[in-house]
VEXPALO-89568 format. One record per residue (C-alpha): residue in one letter; x, y, z; residue number from 1. Coordinates in steps of 0.05 Angstrom, whole numbers, plus 5000, padded with zeros to 4 digits. Example, Ala and Ser with C-alpha at 12.3 -4.5 7.8 and 13.67 -1.06 7.14 Angstrom:
{site A {5246 4910 5156} 1} {site S {5273 4979 5143} 2} 
***
This chain:
{site M {5000 5000 5000} 1} {site A {5023 5070 4985} 2} {site D {5060 5105 5041} 3} {site L {5090 5173 5061} 4} {site S {5137 5175 5001} 5} {site V {5078 5200 4960} 6} {site E {5087 5268 4995} 7} {site D {5150 5281 4954} 8} {site K {5110 5278 4890} 9} {site L {5056 5328 4908} 10} {site P {5055 5404 4898} 11} {site P {5072 5446 4960} 12} {site F {5014 5452 5009} 13} {site Y {5024 5527 5014} 14} {site K {5002 5535 4942} 15} {site P {4927 5542 4927} 16} {site L {4888 5483 4901} 17} {site K {4875 5491 4827} 18} {site S {4806 5459 4825} 19} {site R {4746 5503 4840} 20} {site A {4698 5446 4855} 21} {site A {4660 5464 4919} 22} {site V {4698 5412 4959} 23} {site D {4764 5444 4939} 24} {site A {4742 5517 4940} 25} {site L {4725 5512 5015} 26} {site F {4799 5504 5032} 27} {site E {4816 5568 4997} 28} {site T {4774 5607 5046} 29} {site P {4809 5632 5110} 30} {site A {4807 5581 5166} 31} {site F {4777 5626 5218} 32} {site D {4736 5675 5177} 33} {site Y {4666 5657 5200} 34} {site S {4617 5695 5155} 35} {site P {4556 5681 5112} 36} {site K {4604 5671 5053} 37} {site T {4647 5619 5087} 38} {site S {4585 5584 5115} 39} {site R {4557 5578 5044} 40} {site A {4624 5549 5021} 41} {site F {4623 5497 5076} 42} {site L {4551 5477 5062} 43} {site A {4564 5471 4987} 44} {site A {4625 5428 5000} 45} {site M {4586 5383 5047} 46} {site R {4529 5374 4997} 47} {site E {4579 5356 4942} 48} {site A {4617 5307 4986} 49} {site L {4553 5275 5013} 50} {site V {4527 5264 4942} 51} {site F {4594 5235 4920} 52} {site Q {4600 5187 4979} 53} {site G {4526 5170 4980} 54} {site A {4532 5143 4910} 55} {site R {4592 5099 4927} 56} {site A {4589 5078 5000} 57} {site P {4538 5023 5016} 58} {site V {4539 5043 5090} 59} {site L {4519 5114 5073} 60} {site K {4466 5092 5022} 61} {site A {4435 5050 5078} 62} {site L {4439 5107 5128} 63} {site Y {4408 5157 5079} 64} {site K {4351 5109 5066} 65} {site A {4339 5091 5139} 66} {site E {4338 5164 5161} 67} {site G {4303 5192 5100} 68} {site F {4362 5238 5088} 69} {site S {4379 5274 5024} 70} {site P {4445 5313 5015} 71} {site A {4405 5368 4980} 72} {site S {4371 5382 5047} 73} {site V {4435 5411 5076} 74} {site R {4421 5485 5061} 75} {site T {4432 5519 5128} 76} {site E {4477 5509 5188} 77} {site R {4417 5481 5226} 78} {site D {4410 5427 5173} 79} {site V {4479 5401 5190} 80} {site T {4451 5366 5252} 81} {site K {4411 5320 5205} 82} {site V {4473 5291 5170} 83} {site P {4477 5217 5187} 84} {site F {4538 5195 5225} 85} {site I {4581 5133 5231} 86} {site F {4607 5113 5299} 87} {site V {4683 5114 5302} 88} {site A {4688 5041 5323} 89} {site A {4660 5021 5255} 90} {site L {4720 5053 5221} 91} {site K {4765 5010 5265} 92} {site E {4728 4946 5250} 93} {site R {4712 4953 5175} 94} {site D {4748 4974 5111} 95} {site L {4699 5025 5083} 96} {site T {4742 5053 5026} 97} {site T {4698 5078 4969} 98} {site L {4748 5083 4912} 99} {site P {4786 5029 4875} 100} {site A {4853 5009 4904} 101} {site A {4889 5038 4844} 102} {site K {4866 5108 4864} 103} {site I {4892 5104 4935} 104} {site V {4958 5139 4943} 105} {site L {4966 5137 5019} 106} {site E {4940 5094 5076} 107} {site L {4945 5120 5147} 108} {site K {4934 5079 5210} 109} {site S {4922 5099 5281} 110} {site S {4969 5069 5334} 111} {site G {4920 5044 5386} 112} {site T {4941 4989 5434} 113} {site S {4875 4953 5441} 114} {site G {4878 4916 5375} 115} {site Q {4831 4967 5343} 116} {site R {4867 5009 5291} 117} {site S {4833 5055 5242} 118} {site R {4855 5053 5170} 119} {site M {4845 5117 5130} 120} {site Q {4857 5109 5055} 121} {site L {4867 5173 5016} 122} {site D {4863 5186 4942} 123} {site R {4905 5243 4913} 124} {site G {4849 5295 4918} 125} {site S {4834 5278 4991} 126} {site L {4908 5281 5008} 127} {site M {4917 5348 4973} 128} {site R {4858 5377 5011} 129} {site V {4877 5352 5080} 130} {site R {4948 5380 5071} 131} {site R {4921 5446 5047} 132} {site M {4871 5449 5104} 133} {site A {4926 5437 5156} 134} {site W {4969 5492 5126} 135} {site R {4911 5542 5126} 136} {site V {4895 5526 5199} 137} {site F {4967 5536 5222} 138} {site E {4974 5598 5178} 139} {site G {4911 5627 5210} 140} {site L {4941 5617 5279} 141} {site G {5008 5649 5261} 142} {site L {5047 5583 5264} 143} {site T {5077 5582 5194} 144} {site D {5144 5612 5174} 145} {site L {5176 5596 5107} 146} {site T {5231 5648 5113} 147} {site R {5269 5628 5176} 148} {site P {5295 5558 5187} 149} {site H {5272 5518 5247} 150} {site D {5307 5458 5277} 151} {site Y {5259 5403 5300} 152} {site I {5255 5352 5355} 153} {site C {5197 5307 5338} 154} {site F {5169 5263 5394} 155} {site T {5140 5212 5346} 156} {site Y {5159 5154 5302} 157} {site D {5213 5161 5249} 158} {site P {5171 5168 5184} 159} {site E {5224 5129 5146} 160} {site V {5204 5068 5187} 161} {site A {5132 5082 5208} 162} {site R {5112 5098 5137} 163} {site D {5036 5090 5146} 164} {site L {5026 5114 5217} 165} {site G {4981 5175 5224} 166} {site T {5023 5209 5277} 167} {site A {5086 5201 5235} 168} {site W {5050 5232 5175} 169} {site T {5024 5289 5218} 170} {site D {5092 5308 5246} 171} {site K {5126 5302 5179} 172} {site L {5073 5350 5152} 173} {site L {5081 5398 5210} 174} {site S {5156 5402 5201} 175} {site G {5142 5431 5132} 176} {site F {5103 5490 5158} 177} {site T {5168 5527 5170} 178} {site K {5233 5530 5131} 179} {site K {5268 5466 5152} 180} {site G {5332 5461 5191} 181} {site E {5354 5396 5223} 182} {site I {5301 5345 5244} 183} {site F {5310 5293 5299} 184} {site Y {5258 5239 5309} 185} {site T {5261 5212 5380} 186} {site F {5224 5146 5369} 187} {site R {5278 5104 5336} 188} {site W {5273 5034 5309} 189} {site S {5311 4977 5342} 190} {site A {5324 4919 5295} 191} {site A {5346 4877 5354} 192} {site K {5280 4888 5392} 193} {site N {5239 4894 5328} 194} {site D {5204 4954 5359} 195} {site F {5211 5029 5370} 196} {site Y {5245 5059 5431} 197} {site F {5251 5130 5459} 198} {site D {5321 5153 5443} 199} {site I {5330 5199 5503} 200} {site D {5405 5204 5493} 201} {site G {5397 5227 5421} 202} {site A {5342 5275 5441} 203} {site V {5386 5307 5496} 204} {site S {5444 5314 5447} 205} {site A {5398 5346 5395} 206} {site M {5371 5395 5447} 207} {site R {5441 5414 5469} 208} {site K {5463 5425 5397} 209} {site F {5402 5467 5378} 210} {site E {5408 5508 5442} 211} {site A {5481 5523 5428} 212} {site A {5465 5544 5356} 213} {site G {5415 5596 5382} 214} {site G {5368 5588 5323} 215} {site L {5293 5575 5323} 216} {site V {5272 5507 5349} 217} {site R {5203 5474 5347} 218} {site L {5185 5413 5389} 219} {site V {5129 5370 5359} 220} {site G {5093 5309 5385} 221} {site F {5070 5274 5448} 222} {site P {5074 5323 5507} 223} {site A {5098 5274 5561} 224} {site F {5162 5262 5522} 225} {site A {5176 5337 5514} 226} {site L {5171 5345 5589} 227} {site K {5214 5283 5601} 228} {site L {5268 5312 5555} 229} {site T {5273 5377 5594} 230} {site E {5278 5340 5660} 231} {site E {5331 5294 5633} 232} {site F {5370 5354 5606} 233} {site K {5369 5385 5675} 234} {site K {5391 5320 5707} 235} {site R {5452 5316 5662} 236} {site F {5472 5390 5659} 237} {site G {5445 5419 5723} 238} {site R {5398 5467 5688} 239} {site Y {5341 5468 5639} 240} {site P {5354 5484 5566} 241} {site R {5348 5557 5543} 242} {site L {5321 5561 5472} 243} {site N {5314 5622 5428} 244} {site P {5252 5656 5458} 245} {site E {5217 5654 5390} 246} {site S {5221 5578 5391} 247} {site S {5156 5540 5397} 248} {site V {5122 5474 5415} 249} {site V {5064 5439 5381} 250} {site T {5042 5379 5422} 251} {site G {4989 5327 5409} 252} {site G {4963 5266 5444} 253} {site G {4938 5289 5513} 254} {site W {4972 5310 5577} 255} {site K {4997 5250 5616} 256} {site T {5052 5251 5668} 257} {site L {5100 5194 5671} 258} {site A {5054 5163 5723} 259} {site D {4999 5165 5670} 260} {site E {4959 5215 5711} 261} {site A {4924 5272 5675} 262} {site M {4957 5339 5680} 263} {site D {4919 5404 5671} 264} {site K {4933 5432 5602} 265} {site K {4947 5503 5623} 266} {site V {4993 5479 5680} 267} {site Y {5031 5436 5630} 268} {site R {5039 5494 5582} 269} {site K {5069 5538 5636} 270} {site I {5116 5484 5662} 271} {site L {5142 5465 5594} 272} {site A {5150 5538 5572} 273} {site D {5189 5554 5635} 274} {site N {5233 5492 5625} 275} {site L {5250 5515 5554} 276} {site G {5256 5590 5567} 277} {site I {5200 5609 5519} 278} {site P {5132 5645 5529} 279} {site A {5073 5601 5548} 280} {site A {5037 5629 5487} 281} {site N {5088 5593 5443} 282} {site V {5066 5525 5471} 283} {site R {5007 5501 5429} 284} {site D {4970 5435 5428} 285} {site L {4935 5399 5372} 286} {site F {4876 5351 5375} 287} {site G {4860 5307 5316} 288} {site M {4835 5239 5294} 289} {site V {4860 5196 5237} 290} {site E {4787 5182 5222} 291} {site H {4769 5256 5215} 292} {site G {4831 5295 5192} 293} {site V {4814 5366 5214} 294} {site P {4867 5395 5261} 295} {site Y {4841 5431 5322} 296} {site V {4898 5475 5346} 297} {site D {4908 5520 5406} 298} {site C {4906 5595 5400} 299} {site R {4954 5637 5442} 300} {site L {4907 5629 5502} 301} {site G {4909 5553 5497} 302} {site N {4840 5539 5468} 303} {site F {4825 5492 5410} 304} {site H {4793 5532 5353} 305} {site I {4745 5499 5304} 306} {site P {4763 5521 5233} 307} {site N {4710 5533 5181} 308} {site Y {4731 5468 5147} 309} {site G {4691 5425 5194} 310} {site R {4635 5426 5245} 311} {site V {4633 5396 5315} 312} {site L {4566 5377 5345} 313} {site V {4555 5353 5417} 314} {site R {4504 5298 5427} 315} {site H {4470 5272 5490} 316} {site P {4503 5204 5506} 317} {site G {4436 5172 5520} 318} {site T {4388 5201 5469} 319} {site L {4439 5226 5417} 320} {site E {4399 5290 5411} 321} {site P {4443 5350 5393} 322} {site L {4461 5396 5450} 323} {site G {4476 5470 5449} 324} {site F {4538 5510 5467} 325} {site G {4569 5496 5535} 326} {site K {4537 5428 5546} 327} {site K {4579 5365 5553} 328} {site G {4566 5304 5511} 329} {site L {4593 5258 5456} 330} {site L {4629 5295 5401} 331} {site Q {4608 5288 5329} 332} {site F {4659 5312 5276} 333} {site M {4642 5332 5205} 334} {site T {4684 5352 5145} 335} {site P {4675 5347 5070} 336} {site Y {4747 5337 5046} 337} {site L {4745 5261 5036} 338} {site T {4727 5230 4970} 339} {site S {4759 5162 4986} 340} {site Y {4727 5145 5053} 341} {site P {4656 5156 5080} 342} {site S {4677 5188 5146} 343} {site L {4646 5255 5129} 344} {site S {4608 5252 5195} 345} {site V {4637 5212 5253} 346} {site L {4609 5203 5323} 347} {site S {4671 5196 5367} 348} {site S {4682 5162 5434} 349} {site D {4705 5229 5463} 350} {site F {4667 5271 5513} 351} {site G {4671 5346 5506} 352} {site L {4635 5411 5494} 353} {site V {4636 5470 5446} 354} {site R {4638 5542 5468} 355} {site E {4612 5598 5425} 356} {site K {4675 5642 5424} 357} {site C {4744 5655 5452} 358} {site A {4774 5717 5484} 359} {site C {4834 5713 5437} 360} {site G {4797 5751 5382} 361} {site L {4794 5696 5329} 362} {site K {4724 5684 5302} 363} {site G {4687 5620 5311} 364} {site P {4674 5568 5366} 365} {site V {4724 5531 5409} 366} {site L {4727 5458 5428} 367} {site E {4740 5428 5496} 368} {site I {4759 5355 5503} 369} {site H {4739 5321 5568} 370} {site G {4765 5250 5557} 371} {site R {4741 5184 5529} 372} {site A {4672 5155 5542} 373} {site G {4654 5084 5559} 374} {site V {4674 5030 5609} 375} {site K {4725 4999 5562} 376} {site K {4760 5059 5532} 377} {site L {4786 5060 5461} 378} {site K {4861 5068 5468} 379} {site G {4897 5119 5425} 380} {site C {4965 5138 5401} 381} {site A {4989 5172 5464} 382} {site I {4975 5111 5507} 383} {site S {5011 5067 5457} 384} {site A {5072 5114 5457} 385} {site A {5072 5119 5533} 386} {site T {5094 5046 5537} 387} {site M {5164 5071 5516} 388} {site L {5171 5118 5575} 389} 
***
């Protein structure tokens, strides 16, 4: 199956998509410009994607029929609540690809530890759109810089080995949002153990080297490992590293201490920023799902912003009725970018809520994640990675 090497054959993600089909045109609108114009662009893209997938995916055909749903009915934001959804577990248990294998250029997998792994298969158009979407989101948050080189320490799997893992693809993509310097991947492959390990010695050496150079550094990946690196640095050198103050961090995967206890996000940001000698506003987090693809990234105040490329609904866990702003429930994620997989509308196993706005000044709602639902929780990438700590 096609892997991450396909990235080298695609146009740069910072260049506009050439197609002006509704599903492409949406991603040429600003990520956080919520207006009647961008709402119309989203609704048009959703209708187009729902028609396309509804004609090809048996599961959606059945859902449309069972619920009496027609893609043409999605005319207003209120109509979005009527879009049928697939529960995320179905994407872990079934191959629901809707295009011939010859059209699939990349397959991404989640790295759960429970035996359930989602497989997301992307055709060229879907891959182009998800890359463009991520660029526009980071650009809208002031996190792109193609003029000044950044050195990277990535707390994730080496993409040369983990060639189909979603987290490896994400971090490889993120390292392209600035001019590239040197990149160090901390999860190295051991042929002897036939498994990955956390190369703490290499990570400390890379941190010392980048600190001495005085250039811009960006840390990317699982947050527990970033914190572990700063503590190990202090243990070896008697002090924390001091990076260029314009350096930054983009974490993803949830805040767990080494004891696997939840750490408050804002407390974590402050501790890690202090340990690196950078402002807390430069420590951002990212929430995403392989099954969904839209990146939800912190603003300077540490809140996940929902870009205009998707919608997040909150549903009552018992009745599945949609809830309003500020009410906690199961999170349903929608986006129209996929033409190769029917996960246009996914009901997740995550609890959370949506707030109407943020004090940072960016338009649009913000997302709060409150953990996984259920007695037997679906295990994700961060828990899998934590076994290396």
